[in-house]
N, C-alpha and C positions, 0 to 999 in steps of 0.2 A: 507669699507664703509660706515658711518654714515650717514642712513638716517630719517631724521626730524620725528618727530610722526606727521606731518598735514598729509607727503605723503604716510605715510603709513595708515591713516585714509581714503584719497582717494583712494589710492589702493582697503582698504575693502570693500569701497561705490561702486565700480565700479562693482564688484563681486557677491556681493550679489546677490541669487536668488528670485526673489517676487515670493512668492505663492500668486496665483489668491484665492480670499474668496469663501468660503465655498456656491455652490447653492441653490437658495432658493426659494420653492413656498408656493403656498397657500393652506391649509389643509383644504379638502373640508366636514370633520368633526367638525373641530374646528372654522375656518374660519382665525387662526392663521397662517403667516410666520413660516413657518418651512423649514429645509436643508432637502438632500436628503437622508441625513444620519441617522436622527431621523425617516424620514417614513419608513424607512427598517427597524431599530430597531422594530419601534410601528408592521410591518406586522409580523416581528419573533414573536413577541409576541402573537401576536394573533392568528399566528398558536399554537404554545403551547398551549394557552389556549382553543380552539375548536378543538379536532379531527377530527369532523365530516366536516372540512371545505374540498371539492373538491380540488385535486390537479390540477392547470391549464392544466395539461399534463396526459389525459385519456390513461390508457394501454385497446388496447381492449382484449376484452373478447372473450374468445374460444365458437364456439355456440356447446352445447351438445345436445342430444336429448331427446326432452320431455317426460316425465314420462304419461305414460296414468292416467288420474284420473279418478278416481273409483266415483261410484255412491254418495255415502257421500260425494265428495269432490265438486260436482256437484251442490248437495241440500245444499251448504253452503252459502254464502255474496256473492260470485260469480257470475256475471248473467250467465246463458246457453252462452245464445249467444254469449258471449265476447268468450269463451270456445270453441265453436263452431269453430267459426273463427279463435282462435289460432290453433287448431287443424286441419284444414280443412290447415291454411297455411304451418303448420309443415308438415304435409301429401304429399303437393303439391310440398315441398322444400327437402322433402327424399326420396318420391316414384322417382323412375327412368323412362323415359319416356321410353315404348316398343319401340321397333323399329320395322316397319311395311314392313312386307314382301312382297315387288312387286308379283303380280296377273299376273300366267305365261299366257301369252295371245295362247290360243291353238286353231291353225289350223283346220280348219273343214278338215277329210280325202278325198282324193279323189282318186276314185275306177277307177278300167280300166275295163269299159264297152264294149265289142266287139261287132261287129256287130251281127244281124241275119238273117238269110235267109228269104226274106219276100214270103208271100204265098198269097194269095186270098180265100175269103170265102162271101158267101153270107147272114151271120148271122148277126141280127141285136141286138138279145136279150142282157141280161144281166150274164156277168161271176164274179163269185163271191169264196171268199173263208171262211176258215171254221177258228174260234174260237181266234188266234193268227195273231195278225201283230208283224210280227221279226225287221221292224225297230222302231217301240213303246216301243217293249221290251227291246230293247236294250238300250235303253235313261237312264243313270243313274246320281243319286241316286234315283230320281222315276219313275220308270219304269210305263209304263202304259199296261195292261193287267186284262184280266177279269175272270181267271182261278185259282186266288189263294186259296187253301184247306187246309187239316191239314188230320192228322190222328186221329181215335176215340181217343187212346189216351192221344191224344193234348185233346178234348175234355171233357175227364173225368179226365184231369186233372188242366184243365184252366178253363172249365163250357163252356156250349153251346154260352155263349155270343160271347166266341172267334169267334167260325165258323159264326156266325152272325155276327162281324165286319167284318170280309174279306169280306163277301155276299157283303156288302154296299158296300167296296172300289171297288167291281167287277164290281155292277151295275153303280158305281160313273163313270167309265174309260168306260163301253160302250157308252156314249156319246161323249169323246174324241176319240174314235176308230171309230162311223159315222162320226165324222166331219174328221178327216184324210180319207176315205174311201171318203166323197164329193171332197175334194180335189185333189182329185186324180181319179178322174172319174169310183169308184167301189162304187155301187148301190146294192149288194146283199150280207148281210152278214149272216153266220151261228155261232149261239150263244154258247155259249159252255156249254155242259154240267153239270157244276163243279163249276158254277157261287153261286152257294150256298150251300154253303157243307152239304154233308147232312140232306139235308131238308125233304127229302123222308125218312128217315129210321126211322124202327119201333118203336125205341126207343128214338131217338136223332133228329125227327123230328120237325121241325118249320113252322109256318104260315110264308109267303112274304109279310104281310102287313105292314110288318116294312121299308122295302123299299119299299115301294108303290112310294114315291117321285120321288127317283133316276129310278125306271123303268118307272114314270109314265113321267120325262124327257126325255128319252133316247126314249121312244115310239113316244113322240111329234117329237123329233126332225127328227128321220127316215120318219113319214108320209111328215112332214112338207117338205122334202129333194126327197121324193119319194124314198126311199129306202127298198128294203126286208131282214125283218132279220127274220129267222128260226131257229129251233132248232130240234134236233132229240134225240133218247136215246144211252145211252153212249155205250164203245165198246163191250158191252155183246151181245148186237142184231147186228147181222150178217146176213147182207141180201146176200151175198154170200150162205149161211148156205145150205147142202146139203139135211134139211130136210124140207118136204111139209110143216111143221107148219110155213112156214114162209111167212108173207103175202108180195105180188107184190105190196105194194103202192107208191114204186119208182123204179126207174131204176139207175142202176151203171153198166156203161161198163166195170168195170175191173173187178166186179166181174160175169159179163156176161160172160166175156174171163175166166177167170180162169173155170167157170164150164157153158158151154156152153149150151145156151136154146138149144129145138127141134125147136121151130117155129125161124127164120130169124127176127133180128132184126127191119126189115123194118114192120114186120107183130105184132111184141108183143107192139110198142111203141103208135100205136090207139089207142090197148085195155088199156095198163096202163095208158095214156092221160085222159081215159075215168072216171076211176075211180076217177082222181083229177076233172073232168068238173061238175061230177053229185054234187059234193062239192061246187062248184063256187070258186075253187081256182086254181091258176094259175101252171101247172104241174113244177115239178124242175126234174134236171138230174146231175146225179154226174160222174165226169172225173176223174181219174188215171190211172198212167202208172206205172207198173212195174219196176224193176230198171236192166238195162242194163246186159246181161245175166243170168236172172234168169231162173231158170230150174225146179224145184219141186214145189210141189203146193206153202209150205211157203214160199218160196224165191219168187214165183210169188205175194205175197200176201202184202209184202214190198212197201209201194210207195214210186214211184222215186221223188225227189226236184221238178222236175217241169216238166208240158207237153210240147209236140212241137208240137202238130198238134190238131184240133180238128174232130173229126166223124164226118165221109160224111153223112152220117144218122141223124146228129143232125139238129130240126127244127128251120127255122132261129127266132122266136119268144123266143125260150125256153131263160128260167133259169137255166145255167150251175153250178153248185160249182165243182170249181176245189180242188180236193183234194191232196195234195201236201205236201212236208214236207217245202217247203219254202213259203208257204201262200202264202202273196200276193203277192210277187217275181214272183211267178207261171203266175198272174192273168197279172202283167204288163210285162212279159213278151211276153205272147200271144197278151198283144196289137199291141206290136210292131211289131210281125211277122204278124199278118194280118192288121196292121192299123187301127183298131178295135177304139180307143183315142188317143191321145196325152199325154207323160207320161213325171212327172217332174225328168228329170237326176237325179238329188241332193239325191233324193228317192229312184234311182235303186244301189242294190248288185248286185255282180258278185255269179256266179256260186261256189260252194265249190268243191271238188278235188273229184272224183267220192269215193263210200267208202265202203267196202268188198261185195256182196250179202250174201254169207256164211253166216259172221258174223252178217249182219242185219236180215237174216232169223232167226237163232240163238237166236238173242237176241229179237226178234219178239216170236218165240216160248216160251222161257224163262221167259218172262214177261207176255204171258199170261196163264201159267202158274202160275206163282206168285198171278196174279188177281185172277184167281177162287178161290186157297186154303184160300185168303183171305176173300174172299165173304163165301165161304162154314164157315169159321171160325165163321162170322158174323153171321151164321144162315140164309143166303138169297138164299140159292141154296139148 
């Protein structure tokens, strides 16, 4: 079939795709109308001409550890304050936080204190203990006691100031002992003879003036509270000695029991007390008990942990020093037995299991022999 030229031309006209004109915009630089294709071409040329142009998509940089700046770097053009801030930021960012350990709550120890057998007395005087308070001594880590001491070898190595420092600590703690005693109705204390180590030594002795402030504080507190403080020579002064040279300036029930006097106690006490009255001093006596089962003289010398009875001959207004290993606990026990004063239950401690009497006697005899040898070696005997 023949198709006319007009029909072919009409068909061509119907199927022709009309291409829209290229979009155009106004250039911000030249203020002329340009097409988008021209804009893209211009941008590409600009990137090729200037390599320093930043890419619109930035790649995140990996943070590295900052190098510690040297002194020369700090002294350069950069501000030290800026460097300090940067270092602080880096340190805070890099230093891991320490995990804090939760403090363990320590519950107070509950002691089983058995009841006591009640007794009666007309005694109205003061009971005291010697040198050491077991409750305060057991405090950790800062124990409170007045008998810190050392050996002569330590003084030769560290100097006498080492011993004097111990003495000053002892003097400071004396006030703490007095205050504890006041809170527990104990107004009688014998001060340790070891408070100032080797203060009376022939070669290493020293004056106590350096501790005058601490001693005055303790004395003022005791005077204010009405407490009695006493002291006597150390262990080498034996009131129970069989030698006649021993002066009876005090009375000790325990040693009188070991070496009984010719006269009964009721006749001796007025004579002994008169030696105190002549000097205007209130007499004091000592009370101790041997351990149960003691037979030999050496076994009888060892003190029991506590005393359970006041002497029948005890004057009503006497100051009585309790010589017992449990120290203030022995006083508090007698308070409970005779209802002398109220006690703070939290400050009571149970008695320890009974120790071997023979072992204690052997230990005491061995210790006494060693002490004598040590003194003889220093030329004091």
